[in-house]
C-alpha positions in Angstrom: 54.8 58.0 13.5 54.8 59.2 16.9 51.7 58.1 18.4 50.8 56.9 21.9 48.9 53.6 19.8 46.4 53.5 22.7 43.7 50.8 21.7 40.4 52.0 20.5 37.0 50.9 19.9 35.7 51.3 16.1 33.1 50.6 14.7 32.8 49.9 10.9 30.0 50.5 8.5 30.1 49.0 4.7 26.8 49.6 2.7 25.1 46.2 2.2 24.0 46.3 -1.6 26.9 43.4 -2.9 30.3 43.3 -1.7 32.5 46.0 -3.4 31.8 48.7 -0.6 33.3 45.4 1.9 36.1 44.4 -0.3 36.7 47.6 -0.6 37.6 49.1 3.3 40.4 46.0 4.4 43.2 48.1 3.4 40.9 50.4 5.8 40.6 47.7 8.2 44.2 46.9 8.4 45.5 49.6 9.1 43.7 49.9 11.9 44.9 46.6 13.2 48.6 48.3 12.8 46.8 50.8 15.2 46.1 48.4 18.1 42.6 49.1 16.9 39.8 46.4 18.1 37.0 46.3 15.2 33.8 45.6 15.1 31.4 45.5 12.1 27.9 45.6 11.6 27.2 44.2 8.4 25.1 41.7 6.5 25.3 37.8 6.6 27.5 37.5 3.0 29.8 40.4 4.2 30.3 38.1 7.3 31.1 35.6 5.4 33.2 37.0 3.0 35.4 38.6 6.1 35.9 35.7 7.4 37.6 34.5 4.6 40.5 37.7 4.6 41.4 36.8 8.2 40.8 39.9 10.0 40.0 40.1 13.3 36.7 41.4 14.5 33.2 41.1 16.7 30.6 40.9 13.6 27.8 43.2 14.6 24.7 41.2 12.4 22.7 43.9 10.9 21.3 44.1 7.0 20.5 47.1 5.2 16.9 46.7 3.5 17.2 44.9 0.3 17.7 46.7 -3.2 17.4 45.1 -6.5 17.5 45.9 -10.0 14.9 44.6 -12.3 15.4 42.4 -15.5 14.4 44.8 -17.7 15.3 48.9 -17.2 14.7 50.5 -14.9 12.2 53.5 -15.1 11.5 56.6 -13.5 8.6 54.6 -11.3 11.3 52.5 -10.2 13.7 55.0 -9.3 11.5 56.8 -7.5 11.0 53.2 -5.6 14.2 52.9 -4.3 14.7 56.3 -2.2 12.8 55.6 0.2 13.8 52.0 1.2 17.5 54.0 1.2 15.5 56.8 3.6 15.0 54.0 5.6 18.2 52.2 5.6 19.3 55.9 6.8 16.5 55.6 9.7 17.4 52.3 11.2 21.0 53.3 11.5 20.7 55.9 13.3 18.5 54.2 15.7 21.3 51.5 15.6 23.8 54.0 16.1 23.2 54.9 19.8 23.0 51.0 20.8 26.2 50.3 19.3 28.4 52.8 20.6 26.7 52.4 24.1 26.9 49.4 24.0 30.5 48.3 22.4 32.5 51.6 24.2 33.5 52.7 20.4 35.8 55.5 19.8 35.5 56.1 16.4 33.2 54.8 13.3 33.5 54.1 9.4 30.9 54.7 7.1 31.4 52.6 3.6 28.1 55.1 1.8 25.7 54.7 4.9 24.9 57.8 5.5 23.3 57.6 8.7 26.2 55.8 10.9 27.4 58.6 12.6 27.5 59.8 16.1 27.9 63.7 17.2 30.1 63.2 20.5 32.6 61.2 19.2 35.0 61.2 15.2 32.7 60.0 12.7 34.1 59.5 9.1 31.7 58.6 6.0 33.6 57.4 2.9 32.1 57.7 -0.8 33.1 58.0 -4.2 29.1 59.3 -5.2 28.8 63.3 -4.3 27.4 63.5 -7.4 25.0 61.7 -8.7 23.4 60.2 -11.9 20.3 60.1 -13.6 19.2 59.1 -16.5 18.3 61.7 -18.6 14.8 61.9 -18.6 15.3 62.6 -14.7 18.3 64.6 -14.8 16.9 67.6 -13.5 16.7 65.6 -9.9 19.9 65.7 -9.4 21.0 68.6 -7.9 18.7 68.2 -5.7 20.1 64.5 -4.5 23.7 65.9 -4.9 22.9 68.5 -2.3 20.8 66.0 -0.2 24.1 63.9 0.0 26.5 66.7 0.8 24.2 68.0 3.0 24.6 64.3 5.4 28.2 64.0 4.4 28.2 67.5 6.5 27.1 65.6 9.6 30.1 63.6 9.7 33.7 64.8 10.9 35.5 63.2 8.1 34.4 63.2 4.7 36.8 60.4 2.7 36.4 59.9 -1.0 38.4 57.2 -2.3 39.7 59.2 -5.5 42.3 61.8 -6.5 41.0 65.2 -7.1 43.4 65.6 -10.4 43.5 63.8 -13.2 42.7 61.4 -13.7 40.0 61.6 -11.0 38.9 57.8 -11.8 35.1 58.1 -10.4 34.5 61.1 -12.7 32.1 63.9 -12.0 30.4 61.7 -8.8 33.2 62.1 -6.5 34.4 65.9 -7.9 33.1 68.4 -5.1 34.3 71.8 -3.7 31.3 72.5 -1.2 32.0 69.5 1.0 34.2 69.1 3.9 35.8 66.4 2.4 39.3 64.7 1.9 40.6 62.2 -1.5 42.2 59.2 0.1 43.7 57.8 -3.4 42.1 54.4 -4.8 40.7 51.4 -2.3 41.5 48.4 -3.0 42.5 44.9 -1.2 45.3 44.2 -4.1 47.0 47.9 -3.1 50.8 47.4 -3.8 50.0 44.0 -6.0 50.6 44.9 -8.9 51.0 42.2 -12.1 53.6 42.3 -14.2 51.3 40.6 -16.9 53.7 40.2 -20.0 56.1 37.7 -17.1 52.6 35.7 -16.1 51.8 32.4 -17.8 48.0 32.3 -18.4 46.2 29.5 -17.0 43.0 30.7 -18.4 42.3 33.0 -21.5 39.2 34.3 -20.0 38.2 35.1 -16.2 35.1 36.2 -15.7 34.0 38.0 -12.5 30.1 37.8 -10.9 28.8 41.0 -8.5 26.3 43.0 -8.5 22.6 42.6 -7.3 19.7 40.1 -8.2 18.2 39.9 -10.6 20.9 40.7 -13.2 24.0 38.7 -11.1 22.3 36.1 -12.5 21.7 36.7 -15.9 24.9 37.9 -16.4 25.9 34.7 -15.4 24.4 32.6 -17.4 25.3 35.0 -20.8 29.2 34.5 -19.6 28.3 30.9 -19.6 26.8 30.7 -23.0 29.5 32.6 -24.6 32.6 31.0 -22.6 31.4 27.9 -23.9 31.7 28.6 -27.7 35.3 30.4 -26.8 38.1 27.8 -28.4 39.9 28.0 -24.6 39.7 27.9 -21.2 38.1 30.6 -19.1 36.8 30.7 -15.5 34.7 32.0 -13.9 34.5 34.1 -9.9 30.5 33.8 -8.7 31.5 35.5 -5.4 28.9 33.8 -3.2 30.4 33.6 0.3 27.4 32.2 1.5 28.1 29.4 -0.7 30.1 26.2 0.2 33.2 26.3 -1.6 33.4 24.4 -4.5 35.3 24.9 -8.4 33.1 22.7 -10.5 34.3 22.0 -14.0 31.6 23.2 -17.2 33.1 21.8 -20.3 35.6 24.7 -21.0 35.1 26.9 -18.1 36.3 26.1 -14.7 33.2 28.0 -12.0 34.6 29.2 -9.2 31.8 29.7 -6.1 33.8 32.2 -4.0 36.9 33.4 -4.1 39.0 35.7 -1.4 41.3 38.0 -1.9 44.0 36.1 -1.9 42.7 33.5 -4.8 41.4 36.0 -6.9 44.2 37.8 -7.4 46.3 34.5 -8.7 43.6 34.1 -10.5 43.5 37.5 -12.1 47.2 37.0 -12.1 47.3 33.8 -14.8 44.6 35.1 -16.8 44.7 36.8 -20.4 41.6 38.9 -19.8 39.0 39.5 -17.4 34.9 40.1 -17.8 33.1 42.2 -15.7 30.8 44.7 -14.0 31.6 48.5 -14.2 30.9 49.1 -10.0 33.9 51.0 -8.7 35.1 48.6 -6.2 36.2 46.9 -9.4 37.3 49.5 -11.6 39.7 51.1 -8.3 40.7 46.9 -7.9 41.9 46.8 -11.6 43.4 50.1 -11.1 45.5 49.0 -8.2 46.6 45.6 -10.8 47.1 48.4 -13.8 45.0 45.5 -15.7 42.4 46.6 -18.2 39.4 44.7 -18.7 36.1 44.2 -20.3 33.3 45.7 -18.1 30.0 45.3 -18.5 27.7 47.3 -16.2 24.5 46.1 -14.5 21.5 47.4 -16.8 19.7 50.2 -15.1 22.1 51.4 -12.5 23.2 54.9 -14.1 26.5 55.1 -11.7 27.7 51.9 -13.2 27.0 52.9 -16.7 27.9 56.3 -16.6 31.8 55.0 -15.1 31.6 52.7 -18.2 31.0 55.5 -20.4 33.5 57.7 -18.7 36.2 54.9 -18.8 35.4 54.3 -22.3 36.6 57.8 -23.2 39.5 57.3 -20.8 40.6 54.7 -23.4 42.0 52.0 -20.1 38.8 49.9 -20.5 36.7 48.5 -23.3 33.0 48.8 -22.1 30.2 46.4 -24.2 26.5 46.3 -22.5 24.7 43.6 -21.8 22.2 43.7 -24.0 25.0 43.6 -26.7 27.7 41.5 -25.3 29.5 39.6 -27.9 32.8 37.6 -25.7 34.8 37.4 -29.2 34.4 40.7 -30.5 35.1 42.6 -26.8 38.3 39.9 -26.4 39.7 41.1 -29.9 38.8 44.8 -29.0 40.6 44.6 -25.9 44.1 42.4 -27.4 44.9 45.6 -28.8 44.3 47.8 -25.0 46.9 48.3 -22.6 47.1 49.9 -18.9 49.9 52.5 -19.2 48.6 54.4 -16.2 51.3 54.2 -13.2 49.2 55.0 -10.1 50.2 55.2 -6.4 49.5 57.3 -3.4 48.3 55.0 -0.6 50.0 58.2 1.5 46.9 60.1 0.8 44.7 57.2 3.2 47.5 56.3 5.8 48.1 60.4 6.7 43.7 60.8 6.2 43.8 58.6 9.5 46.4 59.5 11.0 44.8 62.8 11.0 41.6 60.6 12.7 44.1 59.0 15.3 45.7 62.1 16.2 42.9 63.4 16.8 40.8 60.8 19.0 44.6 61.3 21.3 44.8 65.3 21.4 40.9 64.9 22.3 41.3 62.1 25.5 38.5 60.3 24.0 39.6 56.6 25.4 36.2 56.0 28.0 
């Protein structure tokens, strides 16, 4: 690459709303290690335990964002309004901590995944987000332009804005990632499974159905219990990954279902490759992983999580995934629909991320920002 690869201290700050944000930064972390960077990651304990399983060398900075929970019912306008103060409390806390972290650890670069308070004006800061435009329920959709404007205003405080999507069709985040008035660069999809596309037709399937659990409580437990109940009624072997790195790692056999408390990226890849059908939430990180692996799936959005509901509806129109909503999920019927789906899209744009990161490293070199 023609660059003098000096060692940089890089602070990485993934949003603490489940494991999606920390799983999708794995390709970025690996590239930073290629540049001989030392990684400092400010994240929650569950995210720390997840990254430990990935064998990535880093120094942990314990940090928790304000806890976001979803109701067991669909969110109403008061629930949504109640989330806004928590989000802003997280931004204010991050702003207070950043100055201390930059000084204590001699940070040269900050990379933040969706934490809009993690920037520092005197050093290069990167924000990663696919959600430039906000989607709200129809009855409060008139607030969307205001919130989207506020997000763009916060993004402009960073030197770089990276969008994990492609600008042209088929942009995988739909309207969420489209913007003409912001300092953003499209870096292609981010997936821990990049360059591991599966030739599904050549794989011997150990499991007929694989369920992947993710997201906040109490909906995580509700989804788990729903899948367990319906999987037990199926006449073949199924697997369920709970996605809980904080639990002791174990495998439980319950009737025709093999339950994994947690699977790291390598183990999850093996489970996906040995399963005929997949059912999962419609979080954007999950969607990017499936696209990277050229797999279709049954996607079940978290009730009340408008971003997931939008993504589910958007991808249903693209005929890539089968969409089923939790209240009327019938797994056997969804599998029948999925059996005629085939992933035909060939997608590869990993060079976009390489080019974006190269630009940042060159910026560091040219500005001689080593302490």
